[in-house]
C-alpha positions as CSV (number, residue, x, y, z in Angstrom):
1,X,11.6,-17.2,7.2
2,X,11.8,-13.9,4.3
3,X,11.6,-10.2,4.6
4,X,10.6,-7.8,1.4
5,X,10.2,-4.7,0.1
6,X,9.0,-2.5,-2.5
7,X,9.5,1.3,-3.3
8,X,7.4,3.3,-5.5
9,X,8.1,6.9,-6.5
10,X,5.2,8.6,-8.4
11,X,4.9,12.4,-10.1
12,X,1.4,13.5,-11.1
13,X,-0.3,15.5,-13.7
14,X,-2.9,18.4,-13.5
15,X,-6.6,17.0,-12.6
16,X,-9.0,18.7,-15.5
17,X,-12.0,19.3,-13.0
18,X,-9.8,21.2,-9.8
19,X,-7.3,22.3,-11.9
20,X,-5.2,21.0,-9.5
21,X,-1.7,19.2,-9.7
22,X,-1.3,16.5,-6.7
23,X,2.2,16.6,-5.4
24,X,5.0,13.7,-6.0
25,X,4.8,10.8,-3.5
26,X,7.2,8.4,-1.9
27,X,5.1,4.5,-1.5
28,X,7.1,1.9,0.7
29,X,5.3,-1.5,1.2
30,X,7.0,-4.1,3.3
31,X,6.4,-7.7,4.8
32,X,8.3,-10.1,6.8
33,X,6.9,-14.0,6.4
34,X,7.5,-17.5,7.4
35,X,6.4,-20.6,5.7
36,X,5.7,-23.7,7.5
37,X,6.2,-27.3,6.9
38,X,2.7,-27.6,5.7
39,X,3.1,-24.9,2.9
40,X,1.2,-22.2,4.3
41,X,3.1,-18.7,4.3
42,X,1.8,-16.0,6.9
43,X,3.2,-12.9,7.8
44,X,3.5,-9.2,9.2
45,X,2.6,-6.8,6.3
46,X,2.4,-2.9,5.4
47,X,2.7,-0.1,3.9
48,X,3.8,3.6,4.3
49,X,3.4,6.9,1.6
50,X,4.3,10.2,2.0
51,X,3.4,13.3,0.1
52,X,7.1,15.0,-1.4
53,X,6.0,18.2,-2.7
54,X,2.5,19.9,-2.0
55,X,-0.5,20.3,-4.3
56,X,0.4,22.7,-6.9
57,X,-3.0,25.0,-7.0
58,X,-4.6,23.9,-3.5
59,X,-6.0,26.1,-0.9
60,X,-3.2,24.5,1.6
61,X,0.6,23.3,1.0
62,X,0.3,20.3,4.1
63,X,1.0,17.0,2.6
64,X,-0.8,13.7,2.5
65,X,0.6,11.1,4.9
66,X,-1.0,7.6,5.2
67,X,0.2,4.2,7.3
68,X,-0.9,0.6,7.5
69,X,-0.2,-2.9,9.2
70,X,-1.3,-5.9,8.7
71,X,-1.2,-9.5,8.0
72,X,-0.9,-11.8,5.0
73,X,-1.7,-15.3,4.4
74,X,-0.9,-17.7,1.4
75,X,-0.6,-21.0,0.0
76,X,1.3,-22.5,-2.8
77,X,0.6,-25.6,-4.9
78,X,3.7,-26.5,-6.6
79,X,2.2,-29.1,-8.8
80,X,-0.4,-27.1,-10.3
81,X,1.8,-23.8,-10.7
82,X,-0.7,-21.8,-8.3
83,X,-0.2,-19.1,-5.1
84,X,-3.0,-17.6,-3.4
85,X,-2.5,-14.7,-0.9
86,X,-5.0,-12.4,1.4
87,X,-4.1,-9.7,3.4
88,X,-6.0,-7.5,5.6
89,X,-4.8,-4.0,6.1
90,X,-5.4,-1.5,9.2
91,X,-4.9,2.1,8.4
92,X,-3.3,3.5,11.3
93,X,-2.7,7.1,10.5
94,X,-4.2,9.3,7.6
95,X,-3.0,12.7,7.0
96,X,-4.9,14.6,4.1
97,X,-2.3,17.0,2.5
98,X,-4.3,19.4,0.0
99,X,-7.4,17.6,0.8
100,X,-7.4,18.2,4.6
101,X,-10.6,17.2,6.4
102,X,-11.3,14.7,3.6
103,X,-9.2,12.1,5.5
104,X,-10.0,8.7,5.8
105,X,-9.0,5.4,7.9
106,X,-9.8,2.3,7.6
107,X,-9.2,-1.0,6.8
108,X,-8.3,-2.4,3.4
109,X,-8.5,-6.5,1.7
110,X,-6.0,-7.4,-0.3
111,X,-6.9,-10.7,-2.3
112,X,-3.7,-12.2,-5.0
113,X,-4.1,-15.3,-7.4
114,X,-0.9,-16.1,-9.4
115,X,-0.7,-18.5,-11.7
116,X,3.1,-19.5,-12.9
117,X,3.5,-20.1,-16.3
């Protein structure tokens, strides 16, 4: 059984066509999984993102927020040095911040192929 997490803080620059500078945001990706004896890895994954500062130049000071949860499966072929992983996420909460009214919640699919050298 394993647990992983990844943090990322991003600063933004002004958008040329809108004159808006999006506020800094913080993203946390997480997962917990278990590798079966046959090499298949199954897990629960998700991400949470928060806008730390309001958009500069926007009509509102509201901050964006997104949360998702999903499932991941992967398999490692050690002799070939190849790993294939796939995940599906369901976004269960989204706040638009400066883009109030343009929020979208939905599903996302991620496919990852890694070749070890």
